[in-house]
C-alpha positions as CSV (number, residue, x, y, z in Angstrom):
1,M,-49.5,12.6,-37.7
2,T,-47.5,14.5,-40.3
3,I,-44.4,16.6,-39.3
4,Q,-44.6,20.1,-40.6
5,T,-41.6,22.2,-41.5
6,W,-41.2,25.9,-41.9
7,Q,-38.8,28.9,-41.6
8,Q,-39.6,31.1,-38.6
9,A,-38.3,34.6,-39.0
10,L,-37.6,36.3,-35.6
11,P,-37.8,40.1,-35.0
12,H,-34.0,40.4,-34.4
13,G,-33.0,39.1,-37.8
14,I,-32.5,35.4,-37.1
15,T,-34.5,32.7,-38.9
16,L,-34.9,29.3,-37.3
17,S,-35.9,26.3,-39.4
18,C,-38.5,24.4,-37.4
19,R,-40.4,21.1,-37.2
20,G,-43.7,20.7,-35.6
21,A,-46.9,18.8,-35.1
22,G,-50.3,19.7,-33.7
23,E,-52.7,22.6,-34.2
24,R,-51.8,26.2,-33.6
25,G,-53.7,27.7,-30.7
26,R,-53.2,24.6,-28.5
27,P,-50.9,24.7,-25.5
28,V,-47.3,24.7,-26.7
29,L,-44.4,22.3,-26.0
30,L,-41.1,23.6,-27.3
31,F,-38.2,21.1,-27.7
32,L,-34.6,22.1,-27.9
33,H,-31.8,19.8,-29.2
34,G,-28.1,19.8,-28.5
35,F,-24.8,19.0,-30.2
36,P,-24.2,17.3,-32.6
37,E,-27.9,16.9,-33.3
38,A,-30.8,18.8,-34.9
39,A,-34.5,19.3,-34.6
40,F,-35.4,16.0,-36.3
41,V,-34.4,14.0,-33.2
42,W,-37.6,15.1,-31.5
43,D,-40.0,13.9,-34.3
44,E,-41.3,10.9,-32.3
45,L,-42.1,13.1,-29.3
46,L,-43.6,15.8,-31.4
47,E,-46.1,13.3,-33.0
48,H,-46.8,11.7,-29.6
49,F,-47.7,14.8,-27.7
50,A,-49.7,16.3,-30.6
51,Q,-52.1,13.4,-30.3
52,P,-55.3,14.2,-28.4
53,A,-54.8,11.1,-26.2
54,H,-51.5,12.6,-25.0
55,G,-52.6,16.2,-24.5
56,G,-53.1,17.5,-28.0
57,Y,-50.3,19.9,-27.7
58,R,-48.9,22.2,-30.3
59,C,-45.3,20.7,-30.5
60,V,-42.4,22.7,-32.0
61,A,-38.7,21.8,-32.4
62,P,-36.4,24.5,-33.9
63,N,-33.0,23.9,-35.3
64,L,-31.0,26.1,-33.1
65,R,-29.0,29.1,-34.5
66,G,-26.1,27.6,-36.4
67,F,-27.7,24.3,-37.1
68,E,-29.2,22.8,-40.3
69,D,-31.0,25.5,-42.2
70,S,-31.3,28.1,-39.4
71,S,-29.3,31.3,-39.6
72,Q,-25.6,30.7,-39.3
73,P,-23.8,34.0,-38.3
74,A,-20.1,33.9,-39.1
75,D,-19.0,35.7,-36.0
76,V,-18.3,33.4,-33.0
77,A,-19.6,36.1,-30.6
78,A,-23.0,35.6,-32.2
79,Y,-23.2,32.3,-30.4
80,R,-22.9,33.6,-26.9
81,P,-25.7,32.5,-24.5
82,K,-27.5,35.9,-24.5
83,H,-28.1,35.7,-28.2
84,L,-29.1,32.1,-28.2
85,V,-31.6,32.7,-25.4
86,Q,-33.0,35.6,-27.3
87,D,-33.8,33.3,-30.2
88,I,-35.8,30.9,-28.0
89,A,-37.6,33.7,-26.2
90,A,-38.7,35.2,-29.5
91,L,-39.8,31.8,-30.8
92,A,-41.8,31.2,-27.7
93,Q,-43.5,34.5,-28.1
94,A,-44.2,33.8,-31.8
95,E,-45.9,30.5,-30.8
96,G,-47.9,32.1,-28.0
97,A,-46.1,32.1,-24.7
98,P,-46.3,31.1,-22.0
99,L,-45.2,27.7,-23.1
100,A,-46.9,24.7,-21.4
101,C,-43.4,23.3,-21.1
102,L,-39.9,23.8,-22.5
103,V,-38.2,20.4,-23.1
104,A,-34.5,20.4,-23.7
105,H,-31.4,18.2,-24.0
106,D,-27.6,18.9,-24.0
107,W,-26.9,22.4,-25.4
108,G,-30.6,23.0,-25.7
109,G,-30.7,22.5,-21.9
110,A,-28.1,25.2,-21.4
111,L,-30.4,27.7,-23.2
112,A,-33.4,26.4,-21.3
113,W,-31.8,26.8,-17.9
114,N,-30.9,30.4,-18.8
115,L,-34.4,31.2,-20.2
116,A,-36.2,29.8,-17.2
117,N,-34.0,32.0,-14.9
118,Q,-34.2,35.2,-17.0
119,Q,-37.7,35.1,-18.3
120,P,-39.8,32.7,-16.2
121,A,-43.0,34.2,-17.3
122,L,-42.5,32.7,-20.8
123,L,-42.9,29.1,-19.6
124,Q,-45.0,27.3,-17.1
125,R,-42.8,24.2,-16.7
126,L,-39.3,23.1,-17.6
127,A,-38.1,19.6,-18.5
128,I,-34.4,18.9,-18.8
129,I,-32.8,15.8,-20.2
130,N,-29.1,15.2,-19.4
131,S,-28.1,18.8,-19.5
132,P,-26.2,20.2,-16.5
133,H,-27.4,23.2,-14.5
134,P,-24.8,26.0,-14.9
135,G,-24.2,26.2,-11.2
136,T,-23.3,22.6,-10.6
137,F,-21.5,22.4,-14.0
138,L,-19.3,25.4,-13.1
139,R,-18.5,23.9,-9.7
140,A,-17.5,20.6,-11.2
141,L,-15.4,22.1,-14.0
142,K,-13.5,24.0,-11.3
143,T,-13.1,21.3,-8.7
144,S,-13.7,17.8,-10.1
145,V,-10.8,16.1,-11.9
146,K,-13.2,13.4,-13.1
147,Q,-15.6,15.9,-14.7
148,Q,-12.7,17.9,-16.1
149,E,-11.5,14.7,-17.8
150,A,-15.0,13.8,-19.0
151,S,-15.4,17.3,-20.5
152,A,-11.9,17.4,-22.1
153,Y,-13.5,16.9,-25.6
154,M,-14.8,20.5,-25.3
155,N,-11.2,21.7,-25.7
156,F,-10.9,19.6,-28.9
157,L,-14.1,21.1,-30.3
158,V,-12.8,24.6,-30.0
159,R,-9.7,23.9,-32.1
160,P,-9.6,25.9,-35.4
161,D,-9.2,22.6,-37.3
162,A,-12.1,20.8,-35.5
163,E,-14.3,20.8,-38.6
164,Q,-11.6,19.2,-40.7
165,L,-10.9,16.5,-38.1
166,L,-14.5,15.8,-37.5
167,R,-15.3,15.3,-41.2
168,E,-12.5,12.7,-41.6
169,D,-13.6,9.1,-42.3
170,G,-17.2,9.9,-42.9
171,Y,-17.6,11.7,-39.6
172,R,-16.1,8.9,-37.6
173,R,-15.4,11.0,-34.5
174,L,-18.9,12.5,-34.4
175,F,-20.6,9.1,-34.7
176,G,-18.3,8.1,-31.8
177,F,-20.1,10.6,-29.6
178,F,-23.1,8.3,-29.9
179,T,-21.4,5.0,-29.4
180,H,-19.1,5.9,-26.5
181,W,-21.3,4.0,-24.0
182,G,-22.5,1.2,-26.2
183,E,-23.4,0.0,-29.6
184,A,-26.3,2.5,-30.1
185,R,-28.7,0.2,-31.9
186,W,-30.9,3.2,-32.6
187,L,-28.2,4.6,-34.9
188,T,-29.4,3.0,-38.1
189,E,-28.1,3.8,-41.5
190,D,-31.1,6.0,-42.2
191,V,-30.5,7.9,-39.0
192,K,-26.8,8.3,-39.9
193,A,-27.8,9.7,-43.2
194,K,-29.9,12.4,-41.5
195,Y,-27.0,13.4,-39.3
196,R,-24.6,13.6,-42.2
197,A,-27.0,15.8,-44.1
198,V,-27.1,18.2,-41.1
199,W,-23.3,18.1,-40.6
200,D,-22.6,18.7,-44.3
201,R,-24.6,22.0,-44.0
202,S,-23.9,23.3,-40.5
203,L,-21.0,21.8,-38.6
204,T,-19.3,25.2,-37.9
205,G,-22.4,26.6,-36.2
206,G,-22.6,23.8,-33.7
207,L,-18.8,24.1,-32.9
208,N,-19.2,27.8,-32.3
209,Y,-21.3,27.1,-29.2
210,Y,-18.2,25.7,-27.6
211,R,-15.9,28.4,-29.0
212,A,-18.2,31.2,-27.6
213,S,-18.5,29.7,-24.1
214,P,-16.0,29.7,-21.3
215,L,-17.7,26.8,-19.6
216,R,-15.1,24.2,-20.4
217,P,-12.2,22.7,-18.5
218,P,-9.2,25.0,-17.6
219,R,-6.0,24.2,-19.4
220,E,-2.6,25.9,-19.7
221,G,-3.0,29.4,-21.1
222,D,-6.8,29.2,-20.9
223,A,-8.5,29.7,-17.5
224,A,-11.9,28.9,-19.1
225,A,-14.3,28.0,-16.3
226,G,-11.7,28.8,-13.7
227,A,-12.1,32.5,-14.5
228,I,-15.9,32.6,-14.1
229,E,-18.1,33.5,-11.1
230,L,-21.9,33.3,-11.5
231,P,-24.0,35.2,-9.0
232,R,-26.8,33.1,-7.4
233,E,-29.5,35.3,-8.9
234,M,-28.4,34.0,-12.3
235,L,-28.8,30.4,-11.3
236,T,-32.2,30.0,-9.5
237,V,-35.2,28.5,-11.3
238,S,-38.5,28.9,-9.6
239,I,-40.9,27.1,-12.0
240,P,-41.7,23.4,-11.7
241,T,-38.8,21.5,-13.2
242,L,-38.4,17.9,-14.3
243,V,-34.9,16.5,-14.7
244,L,-34.4,13.1,-16.4
245,W,-30.9,11.8,-16.2
246,G,-29.3,8.7,-17.8
247,L,-26.6,7.8,-15.3
248,Q,-24.3,6.2,-17.9
249,D,-23.6,9.6,-19.5
250,A,-19.9,9.4,-20.3
251,A,-19.6,13.2,-20.7
252,L,-21.8,14.5,-17.8
253,L,-21.2,12.7,-14.6
254,P,-23.8,12.0,-11.9
255,E,-22.1,14.4,-9.5
256,L,-23.6,17.2,-11.6
257,L,-26.9,16.4,-9.9
258,D,-25.5,17.0,-6.4
259,G,-27.0,20.2,-4.9
260,L,-29.3,20.8,-7.8
261,E,-32.3,21.3,-5.5
262,D,-30.5,24.3,-3.9
263,Y,-31.0,26.1,-7.2
264,V,-34.3,24.5,-8.3
265,P,-36.6,24.3,-5.3
266,R,-39.6,22.8,-7.3
267,L,-37.5,20.0,-8.7
268,T,-38.5,16.5,-9.7
269,L,-35.4,14.4,-10.4
270,E,-35.5,11.0,-12.0
271,K,-32.4,8.9,-12.6
272,F,-32.1,5.9,-14.9
273,A,-29.2,3.5,-14.3
274,D,-29.5,1.8,-17.7
275,A,-29.5,4.9,-20.0
276,S,-26.8,7.2,-21.3
277,H,-26.6,10.8,-22.5
278,W,-28.7,9.6,-25.5
279,I,-31.7,8.4,-23.5
280,V,-34.1,10.2,-25.9
281,H,-33.0,7.7,-28.6
282,E,-32.4,4.7,-26.4
283,Q,-35.7,4.8,-24.5
284,P,-38.1,7.2,-26.2
285,A,-41.2,5.6,-24.7
286,L,-39.8,6.0,-21.2
287,V,-39.1,9.7,-21.9
288,A,-42.6,10.2,-23.3
289,Q,-44.1,8.5,-20.3
290,R,-42.2,10.5,-17.7
291,L,-42.7,13.8,-19.5
292,G,-46.4,13.0,-19.8
293,A,-46.8,12.3,-16.1
294,F,-45.0,15.6,-15.3
295,L,-47.3,17.6,-17.6
296,R,-50.4,16.1,-15.9
297,Q,-49.3,17.0,-12.4
């Protein structure tokens, strides 16, 4: 099945470059990527779930604001969560909300958790892949030395010279994000070329997500997460939710799953001991199978 690409103009002046498969008018699956990735990482799942044998869905993956050829506002404040969630809500409405499911990884998951809390009528189901719930993440950033250490890279990414440092040696540090746990056999030269093409065009946009968010480890002179309190009504998710979690995630530790059911009462949690943060790349067939089972429930 052919991947389609298009520019989706949203009513509030942002344009998202999108990838998709499947016929318009079918139930919609919307896929959100994280950092340092882009919409192309979902291509295999877009093609899979667009097939009649796997539901015949309309499958859409936007490049988030700031990534690839989507709008890239210069102001860091334009990357605050309320603006990013507005983008996804508008895209969902353009595709014919409510979505059959919103599927999200990493930073995409941060947007998805917020959208599911704020506008649950826009989606029927939520599927999260290695992206922490804001309640458990805030708790860990405040109280867990191990998670603070695992998230220390965030304070590197907010540096004003982060772009320059990340571009050194052919993006050596960025590719290191993928190989931290293992050799990442999925990271072929062709795939590396796709990442380089995205980073050449849009590295600052992705870094601005970290610069705009206080959800990072406290440090001297910067209270960061230590200064935040989130009321419970901003954290509950009432719709059916699947969480897939690779337990070898070097940046997001398993303790982030503790107490998740307190915020998400209709939770299905599946843990995978032999997968990392990049489970979508490492075991795409497994992700497709578990997501498909969830959609059929």
